[in-house]
N, C-alpha and C positions, 0 to 999 in steps of 0.2 A: 172530084172530092180531093184528089191528091193535090191539085193546085190550091184549093182552098186551105187545106191543112198546111201547106208550105208558107202561106201568107201569115199564119199565126192570128188571123182575124178571130175575134170573139163574136162579132155580129156580121151577118150576111144580109144585105138589103136588096130587095127586088121589088118591082112594081107589078109583076105578073103573078096572080094567085096560083096558077099551075106550077110555075117555077118554085114558088114557096113550098108547095106540097112535095115536089121532087127533092128539093134541098133538105127539107126536114127529114124525109125518109133517108136520104144519103147520110145525114149526120148520125141517125140512129144505126143504120146498117154498118157504118164504119166506126161506130163507137167514138164519135168525135164530140167534143164539147163545143158549145156555141148556141146561138139562137138565130132564127130567121125572122126578119121583120119586113113589113111593107115600108117603102121609102117614106110614106107619110107618117107612119109610127115613129120612125127615126127622127124626123123633123119635129114631131110633137114632143118627143123626149128632150130634144136639144133646146127648143125655144124657152122653156121655163128657166133652165140653167143660164142661158144667155141673158135673159131679162133680169135675173137676180144679180148679175155682175154689174149692171149699169147703175 
């Protein structure tokens, strides 16, 4: 969690559901802001924005 905090990242992406659970718990335990998403969720969020720019 220290490494994640040092990046300043607002979003943490992973493809592993178990990792998602552990990371979400880590954010809560360390009182860190941010959100954990599956990589496909991140792509889903990115595509509409990219299509709107074309």
